[in-house]
Phi, psi and omega in degrees: 000125180246103176231155182282164184298319181298316181292318179300317179296321179293319178294318180294320178297317180298315177298321177297317179297318176297319174302311181300315178297320181298312181295324177298325180281344182255059181290347177288339179272116182282153178300319181296328175293318178299316180299316184288331181266320187245348178082011172209162178219188181297325181292321178300312182300319179291323178295319179297318181299314178297317175302320178290322176298314178303318181294333180264005180073023178264126179286120178207124180277166175303314180298321178296316181294323177294323179293328175300315185282315186278337180080010177192168175304142182304316182299321178296316179300314181302313182296323184278325193234336187283125174269183178265128179292141177278166176298325177296319178294317178297318179297315179298317180297319179296329177285312184285318185230068184297136178085003181274000000 
């Protein structure tokens, strides 16, 4: 596939926006489930966004990057949608992603 850098960036950005919208719509899927199945979660995605902003010299706080991903302040999302992780979920996360 031969595409120019601008088009590639536009396609990647569009895919990122679709992923974020998909995750916003799937509030039933807990971050710990994402971590256990895919090795990343909404917080990881927001951290990656902030790291890229930092690398480009763009000012973005952790709260701002989380709001981009969650579509609302993180604390609001947690209050509305975050459940309590079971001991089995926590054990699986520690096995799959130790130190996370």
